[in-house]
C-alpha positions, 0 to 999 in steps of 0.5 A: 490483486497480485500477491507478488507485489514488490516491497516498494510498491507495498509501501507506496500503497500504505502511503496512498491508504493513509491519505484515505485514513485506511491505515492497516 
């Protein structure tokens, strides 16, 4: 996992996670 992820990518991952019901 690349810990140097950009803010935009992080937000996008959150949206994807929500689709799978994996909200953090």
